[in-house]
C-alpha positions as CSV (number, residue, x, y, z in Angstrom):
1,M,289.5,-45.1,-109.5
2,K,290.9,-46.1,-112.9
3,R,291.7,-49.6,-114.0
4,G,294.6,-50.5,-116.2
5,D,292.4,-50.4,-119.4
6,G,291.4,-46.8,-118.7
7,R,287.8,-47.5,-117.8
8,S,286.3,-46.1,-114.6
9,S,285.5,-48.9,-112.1
10,A,282.1,-47.2,-111.6
11,L,281.1,-48.2,-115.1
12,R,282.0,-51.9,-115.0
13,V,279.0,-54.2,-115.6
14,G,280.1,-56.3,-112.6
15,R,279.7,-53.3,-110.3
16,I,276.2,-52.6,-111.7
17,W,275.3,-56.3,-111.2
18,T,276.5,-56.3,-107.6
19,A,274.7,-53.1,-106.8
20,T,271.5,-54.5,-108.3
21,G,271.9,-57.6,-106.0
22,Y,272.2,-55.4,-103.0
23,S,269.1,-53.4,-104.0
24,L,267.1,-56.6,-104.4
25,E,268.3,-57.8,-101.0
26,G,267.1,-54.6,-99.5
27,L,263.7,-54.9,-101.1
28,R,263.4,-58.6,-99.9
29,A,264.4,-57.5,-96.4
30,A,261.8,-54.7,-96.4
31,Y,259.1,-57.0,-97.6
32,R,260.0,-59.7,-95.0
33,Q,260.5,-57.3,-92.0
34,E,258.2,-54.3,-92.6
35,A,254.4,-54.7,-92.5
36,A,253.8,-51.2,-93.6
37,F,256.0,-51.8,-96.7
38,R,253.9,-54.9,-97.6
39,Q,250.7,-52.9,-97.2
40,E,251.9,-50.1,-99.4
41,L,253.3,-52.5,-101.9
42,F,249.9,-54.2,-102.1
43,L,248.2,-50.9,-102.7
44,A,250.8,-50.0,-105.3
45,S,250.1,-53.3,-107.1
46,L,246.4,-52.1,-107.4
47,M,247.0,-48.4,-108.0
48,I,249.7,-48.6,-110.7
49,P,247.7,-51.0,-113.0
50,L,244.7,-48.8,-112.4
51,A,246.6,-45.7,-113.5
52,F,247.7,-47.5,-116.7
53,A,244.1,-48.7,-117.3
54,L,242.8,-45.2,-116.9
55,A,245.4,-43.8,-119.4
56,L,244.3,-46.5,-121.9
57,W,240.5,-46.3,-121.5
58,S,239.7,-42.8,-120.3
59,A,240.6,-39.2,-120.8
60,L,243.6,-39.5,-118.5
61,T,246.7,-38.4,-120.3
62,W,250.1,-40.2,-120.1
63,T,251.5,-37.3,-118.2
64,Q,248.7,-37.6,-115.6
65,C,249.4,-41.4,-115.5
66,A,253.0,-40.7,-114.8
67,L,252.1,-38.4,-112.0
68,L,249.8,-41.0,-110.4
69,I,252.4,-43.7,-110.6
70,G,255.2,-41.3,-109.4
71,S,253.2,-40.4,-106.3
72,V,252.7,-44.1,-105.5
73,L,256.4,-44.9,-106.0
74,L,257.3,-41.9,-103.8
75,V,255.5,-43.6,-100.9
76,L,257.4,-46.8,-101.4
77,V,260.8,-45.0,-101.6
78,T,260.0,-43.0,-98.5
79,E,258.9,-46.1,-96.6
80,L,262.2,-47.8,-97.6
81,L,264.2,-44.9,-96.3
82,N,262.1,-44.8,-93.1
83,S,262.8,-48.5,-92.6
84,A,266.5,-47.9,-93.1
85,I,266.5,-45.1,-90.5
86,E,264.6,-47.3,-88.0
87,T,267.0,-50.2,-88.5
88,V,270.0,-48.1,-87.9
89,V,268.5,-46.5,-84.8
90,D,267.7,-49.9,-83.4
91,R,271.2,-51.2,-84.3
92,V,272.8,-48.4,-82.4
93,S,270.8,-49.0,-79.2
94,E,267.6,-50.6,-78.1
95,D,267.4,-48.1,-75.2
96,R,264.9,-45.4,-75.3
97,H,266.4,-42.0,-76.1
98,A,265.0,-38.7,-77.2
99,L,267.2,-38.5,-80.3
100,S,266.2,-42.0,-81.4
101,K,262.5,-41.1,-80.9
102,R,263.0,-38.0,-83.0
103,A,264.7,-39.8,-85.8
104,K,262.0,-42.5,-85.9
105,D,259.2,-39.9,-85.7
106,T,260.7,-37.8,-88.4
107,G,261.0,-40.8,-90.7
108,S,257.4,-41.6,-90.0
109,A,256.4,-38.0,-90.7
110,A,258.1,-38.3,-94.1
111,V,256.0,-41.4,-95.0
112,F,252.9,-39.5,-93.8
113,V,253.7,-36.5,-96.1
114,A,254.3,-38.9,-99.0
115,L,251.0,-40.6,-98.4
116,L,249.2,-37.2,-98.2
117,N,250.9,-36.2,-101.4
118,C,249.8,-39.4,-103.1
119,G,246.2,-38.9,-102.0
120,V,246.1,-35.3,-103.1
121,V,247.7,-36.1,-106.5
122,W,245.2,-38.9,-107.1
123,V,242.1,-36.8,-106.0
124,L,243.1,-33.8,-108.0
125,I,243.9,-35.7,-111.2
126,L,240.8,-37.9,-111.0
127,L,238.6,-34.8,-110.4
128,D,240.2,-33.1,-113.4
129,V,239.5,-36.2,-115.6
130,F,236.1,-37.2,-114.5
131,V,234.4,-34.1,-113.2
């Protein structure tokens, strides 16, 4: 949608500011409501600085550091999406239903795969650097 001055409304600073506010609200809600997100955020607060420290004071390359950090952030992103799925399913109905169970189980499986990926990336990179 174009404004009178020819700029796209998607590029307005106000739009970006508003979207950032919504994103921060989502992060706050996940932190307040989701124990798994808090646990994963705690681990991320340890693992991300560790990755930086290893890049600074060991043979770990910055590319390997980025892979370590990316694998941790992928877990957080997946947990946020899983929480969103669970919230929508609960909003639609609190009743037990096979499709609701499938949606929640699939979201949980996505988090599990992200956690496996994180573990494999960290083990392989640390073995490469230190063994």
